[in-house]
N, C-alpha and C positions, 0 to 999 in steps of 0.2 A: 794168376788167373783171377778174372774179375768176379765180384760177388754177383749172384743171380738176381738179387733185389735191386741192383743198380740199373736204372733205366738207360737204354741206349739211344732212344729217339724221343723227341718231344714235339707236341703239336704247337701251332702258332699261338693259341691262347695260353698254353702253359709257359712258353717262352716269354710272352708278353708279361705275364704275371711275375716270372723270375726276374726279368730285366726292368720291371716297373715302367713299362711302355704300353702304348695302346696296340691292339692287334694290327691296326692300319699301319702304324710305325714299323712293326715287324715285317709286314708284307712289303712295305717300301724298301726296307733294308735288304730283303731277299731279292727284290727286283733290281736294286742297285748293285747287287753282288757283294754287299757288306756281310751278309750272312748266307752261307751256302745251305741249301735245303733240297730235298728230293720231293718232287710232286707225285703224290699218290692219289689218283682220282682227282677230286676237286680240292684236296688238302695238301699241305706241305708238312713234311717231317724233317725236323732239324736234329742232326746227330749231336750227342753230348759233347764231343770234342769241339764242335763248332761253337757251341755256347761258351765253353771254357776258353777257347781262343778269343772269342769276341770280348768276353769279360776281362781277360788279361791285357788286352791291348787298348782298352777304352777307359778313360777317366773323365768324369764330368769336370768341366772348366767353370770355375766360379766367375761371377760377373766382374770382380776386380781383376782376375787373371785375364779375362777376355779383353778388358779395357787396356791392360798393360800390353797385351799382344798387339792390339789395334794401334796404340801409340808407337810401338817399336816398328811396326810396318810403315806407318806414316813417316817416321824419322828416316828409315832406310830409303824410302821413295824420294824424300826431299834431298837427301845427301847423295844418293847414287842413281837417281831416276834416269838421267841421261845415259849413263853407262849401261843400265839395265835395258833401256830402249835399244841401244846400239847392239847389245848382245842378242836381243830378240830378233834383230834383222838378219843375223848370220845364219 
C-alpha cells in the first residue's frame, strides 16, 4: 500500500521544476504525446507514474555524443544511401 504523503498527481509548474524545463516545454511535450496528462478545467494534471516513466526513458545527450551520432548517420547515408532510397520506395 502506498504512503498517504506520496503525491499521485502533479501540476505542470511542478513537473517543470522537477524536470528542470520550462512550463511551455512541458505543455509542448503533453501536446506531442510525450507526457500523458489529464486536463482538469484549464490545467493539466500529470500522474506520478508518467513522470517516473518519462525520467526513466530519457537521458540528456552531451554535445560530443550528439556530434558522434551526426557523424554516424552521415557515414551510413554515404555508404548505404542508395539502398536506403530503394527500400523507401517499396
